C-alpha positions in Angstrom: 48.4 18.1 -34.1 46.3 15.0 -33.4 49.4 13.0 -32.6 50.4 15.7 -30.0 47.0 15.6 -28.4 47.2 11.7 -28.2 50.5 11.9 -26.4 49.3 14.5 -24.1 46.3 12.4 -23.1 48.5 9.3 -22.6 50.9 11.4 -20.4 48.1 12.7 -18.4 46.6 9.3 -17.8 50.0 8.0 -16.6 50.3 10.9 -14.2 46.8 10.2 -12.7 47.6 6.5 -12.4 50.9 7.3 -10.7 49.3 9.7 -8.2 46.7 7.0 -7.4 49.5 4.4 -6.9 51.3 6.8 -4.5 48.3 6.9 -2.1 49.3 4.9 1.1 46.6 2.1 0.7 47.9 1.4 -2.8 51.6 0.9 -1.7 50.8 -2.6 -0.7 49.2 -5.5 -2.8 45.5 -5.6 -2.4 45.6 -9.4 -2.0 48.7 -10.3 -0.1 50.1 -7.1 1.3 53.4 -7.3 -0.5 55.1 -3.8 -0.8 55.4 -1.7 -4.0 52.9 -3.3 -6.4 53.7 -2.6 -10.0 50.7 -4.3 -11.6 46.9 -3.6 -11.6 43.6 -5.3 -12.4 42.0 -2.4 -14.5 38.5 -3.7 -14.3 38.5 -4.7 -10.7 40.4 -1.5 -9.7 43.1 -2.8 -7.5 47.0 -2.7 -7.5 48.7 -6.1 -7.1 52.2 -7.5 -6.9 53.9 -9.8 -9.5 53.1 -13.0 -7.8 49.3 -12.1 -7.4 49.4 -10.8 -10.9 50.2 -14.2 -12.2 47.1 -15.7 -10.5 44.9 -12.9 -11.8 46.1 -13.6 -15.4 45.2 -17.2 -14.9 41.5 -16.2 -14.3 41.2 -14.7 -17.7 40.5 -11.1 -18.7 36.8 -11.6 -18.4 37.4 -11.6 -14.5 40.6 -9.6 -14.1 42.4 -7.5 -16.9 45.9 -7.2 -15.7 48.1 -4.3 -16.9 51.6 -3.2 -15.8 51.6 0.3 -14.2 54.7 1.2 -15.9 55.1 -1.0 -19.1 51.7 -1.2 -20.6 49.6 1.4 -22.5 46.5 2.4 -20.7 43.3 3.6 -22.3 41.5 6.6 -20.9 38.6 4.4 -20.0 40.9 2.0 -18.0 42.5 4.9 -16.1 39.0 6.3 -15.4 37.9 3.0 -14.1 40.9 2.8 -11.5 40.2 6.4 -10.5 36.5 5.8 -9.9 37.1 2.8 -7.7 39.7 4.7 -5.8 42.2 1.9 -5.2 42.8 -1.0 -2.9 40.9 0.1 0.3 37.8 1.0 -1.5 37.8 -2.3 -3.5 38.7 -4.3 -0.5 35.9 -2.9 1.6 33.5 -4.6 -0.9 35.4 -7.8 -2.0 36.6 -8.6 1.5 33.5 -7.4 3.4 32.6 -10.8 4.9 35.8 -12.7 5.3 35.0 -15.5 7.7 36.2 -15.2 11.3 39.5 -17.0 11.7 40.3 -16.9 8.0 43.8 -15.8 7.1 44.6 -13.8 4.0 47.8 -14.9 2.1 51.0 -12.9 2.9 53.9 -11.7 0.7 55.6 -15.0 1.3 52.7 -17.4 0.7 52.8 -20.1 -1.8 51.2 -20.2 -5.1 48.3 -22.5 -4.1 47.4 -20.4 -1.1 47.4 -17.3 -3.2 45.4 -18.9 -6.0 42.8 -20.2 -3.6 42.2 -16.9 -2.0 42.1 -14.8 -5.2 39.7 -17.1 -6.8 37.4 -17.1 -3.7 37.6 -13.3 -3.5 37.0 -12.3 -7.2 35.8 -15.3 -9.2 33.6 -17.0 -6.6 32.8 -13.7 -4.8 32.6 -15.6 -1.4 33.4 -12.6 0.7 30.8 -10.2 -0.6 27.6 -9.3 1.2 25.4 -12.3 0.4 22.7 -10.3 -1.2 25.2 -8.9 -3.7 26.6 -12.1 -4.9 25.8 -13.1 -8.5 25.9 -16.6 -9.8 25.6 -17.5 -13.5 26.8 -20.0 -15.9 27.6 -17.3 -18.4 30.6 -15.9 -16.2 32.6 -15.1 -19.3 30.7 -11.9 -20.1 29.3 -11.3 -16.6 32.3 -10.9 -14.3 33.7 -7.5 -15.5 30.1 -6.0 -15.6 29.4 -7.5 -12.1 32.6 -5.8 -10.8 31.6 -2.5 -12.1 28.1 -2.7 -10.7 29.1 -3.9 -7.3 31.5 -1.0 -7.1 28.9 1.4 -8.4 26.3 0.2 -6.0 28.3 1.0 -2.9 29.5 4.3 -4.4 26.0 5.4 -5.1 24.8 5.0 -1.6 27.5 7.3 -0.4 27.6 10.0 -3.1 24.8 11.7 -5.0 25.4 12.6 -8.7 25.6 16.3 -9.5 22.1 16.2 -11.3 20.6 14.8 -8.2 22.1 17.5 -6.1 20.4 20.0 -8.4 17.0 18.3 -7.9 17.2 16.3 -11.2 17.0 12.6 -11.1 18.5 10.4 -13.8 16.8 7.0 -14.4 18.5 4.0 -15.6 15.6 1.7 -16.3 12.1 0.5 -15.3 11.1 -2.1 -12.8 7.7 -3.9 -13.3 6.7 -5.5 -10.1 3.8 -8.1 -10.2 2.4 -8.6 -6.9 1.1 -12.1 -7.2 -0.4 -13.3 -3.9 -0.3 -12.9 0.0 -0.1 -16.2 2.1 -1.4 -16.6 5.6 -1.4 -12.8 6.3 -1.9 -11.5 9.8 -5.4 -10.8 11.2 -6.0 -7.1 12.0 -9.8 -7.0 12.2 -12.1 -9.3 14.3 -11.4 -12.4 12.1 -9.6 -11.4 9.1 -8.0 -8.3 7.2 -8.5 -6.1 4.2 -5.0 -6.2 2.8 -3.1 -4.0 0.1 0.5 -3.7 -0.7 2.5 -0.6 -0.9 5.9 -0.4 -2.7 8.2 2.5 -2.4 11.5 3.4 -4.3 13.0 6.7 -3.9 10.3 9.3 -4.0 7.9 7.0 -5.7 4.9 5.1 -4.0 2.6 2.7 -5.8 0.0 0.4 -4.4 -2.3 -2.6 -5.2 -6.0 -2.6 -4.8 -7.6 -3.6 -1.5 -9.0 -7.0 -1.2 -11.8 -7.3 1.3 -11.8 -10.0 4.1 -8.9 -12.3 2.7 -5.7 -13.5 4.5 -4.7 -15.3 1.3 -5.4 -12.7 -1.3 -4.6 -13.0 -5.0 -3.8 -9.6 -6.6 -1.9 -10.6 -9.9 -1.4 -6.7 -10.2 1.5 -5.1 -12.2 3.0 -2.0 -10.7 5.7 0.1 -12.4 8.6 2.0 -10.8 11.3 4.1 -12.5 14.8 3.2 -11.1 17.1 6.1 -10.4 20.8 5.9 -10.9 21.3 6.0 -7.1 18.7 3.4 -6.4 18.4 1.6 -3.1 16.1 -1.5 -2.2 12.4 -1.4 -2.9 10.6 -1.2 0.4 7.4 -3.3 0.6 4.7 -2.9 3.3 1.3 -4.6 3.7 -1.5 -2.7 5.3 -5.0 -3.6 6.5 -7.5 -0.9 5.2 -9.8 0.6 7.8 -12.7 2.9 7.0 -12.8 4.9 10.2 -9.2 4.8 11.5 -5.6 4.7 10.5 -4.7 1.5 8.3 -2.9 -1.1 10.4 0.5 -2.4 9.1 0.7 -6.1 8.5 4.4 -6.5 7.8 7.1 -5.1 5.7 10.4 -6.2 3.8 13.0 -4.8 1.6 13.8 -6.2 -2.0 17.4 -5.8 -3.1 17.1 -5.2 -6.8 20.9 -5.0 -7.4 21.3 -8.6 -8.5 18.4 -8.3 -11.0 19.9 -4.9 -12.4 23.4 -6.3 -12.5 22.5 -9.5 -14.3 20.3 -7.6 -16.8 23.0 -5.0 -17.7 25.7 -7.6 -18.0 23.7 -9.5 -20.7 22.4 -6.5 -22.6 19.5 -7.1 -24.9 17.7 -10.1 -23.5 15.9 -10.8 -26.9 19.2 -12.1 -28.2 19.3 -15.0 -25.8 17.2 -18.0 -25.4 15.7 -18.9 -22.0 18.3 -19.4 -19.4 19.3 -18.6 -15.8 21.6 -15.6 -15.4 21.8 -14.9 -11.8 20.4 -15.3 -8.2 19.7 -13.3 -5.0 20.8 -15.7 -2.3 18.9 -16.3 0.8 20.7 -15.2 3.9 20.2 -14.2 7.5 20.2 -10.4 6.5 17.3 -10.6 4.0 13.7 -11.6 3.9 13.9 -14.3 1.3 12.2 -17.6 1.9 14.4 -19.2 -0.6 17.0 -18.4 -3.2 15.5 -16.0 -5.8 16.3 -17.0 -9.4 16.9 -14.4 -12.2 16.1 -15.7 -15.7 15.9 -14.7 -19.3 12.4 -15.9 -20.3 10.8 -15.2 -23.8 13.3 -12.3 -24.4 12.6 -10.7 -20.9 14.6 -10.5 -17.6 12.5 -11.7 -14.9 13.0 -12.7 -11.1 10.6 -14.7 -8.9 10.7 -13.5 -5.3 9.1 -15.0 -2.3 9.3 -12.7 0.8 8.7 -13.5 4.5 7.1 -10.4 5.9 9.1 -8.8 8.8 8.0 -7.5 12.2 4.7 -9.4 12.0 3.5 -12.7 13.4 2.9 -14.3 10.0 2.7 -13.7 6.3 4.4 -14.1 3.0 4.2 -12.2 -0.4 5.0 -13.7 -3.8 6.3 -11.3 -6.4 7.6 -11.4 -10.0 10.2 -8.7 -11.0 10.8 -7.7 -14.6 13.7 -5.3 -15.7 12.9 -3.1 -18.7 15.8 -1.0 -20.2 14.9 2.5 -21.1 14.9 1.8 -24.9 12.3 -1.1 -24.2 
């Protein structure tokens, strides 16, 4: 009886995979456009041709786990992974989101060197991702497959809500401890100074620091805690000037992308198993408020990230923070 059930599950998985392959966007190789691909990268979620398959295999299974659609046995988890991504169009909308202007993808007849250069840039070096989603680490062997999953998940979570959320229930994946360290050269909102405080918002949660009177370079060193929902977005930060008799004036704002921190933390698992080491980065770019690249480290068994933010929509002001990721079992 058990053998019959196993055969039934295997047949069902093959049918689901075949149906996915028959979709129009999956009838061409995700990397070079060659027709009728018969191979797939199970952890990335794309269908690829034989020539690109060879390059994917050379990257190693920690980056791309290649399987034949027709010849290899697929686990339920591998089929589910392909179905979740949805195929080539969905994956390429992420991995090819920022291909430089004038850059030409390889075609079906491109040589091995051109094909290798593109595929490595796309998946291993992640050069075409949105800059704030890129993860760099010396421990790529265990990172890459998890990075691929989390990148896909981050985009999908923005466009679809889980069933539990639609019923008014929020599922949390961990805790974020934010240490608001200091403000630097904050804007004047009173006669000669300001009375600043910081407000953080994530989903439906709002937390804030104490008010520091008459100080444009305040030192808070306050720890604020936020629960991180499954469909999390950026942490929104605002600085206000406290006024006794009127509405508080805003002194700047910024968004903090916590995706790199969470991706790195989840890829490594229990941080207490590792010594002190760098495990990732949130890169400074024109589309974020970072003053400099933000480093993610394991330090004394904890995953931490130092962040220096230049406040937006204001004449001056910076905020220094330290983020720490706490898994639910911590």
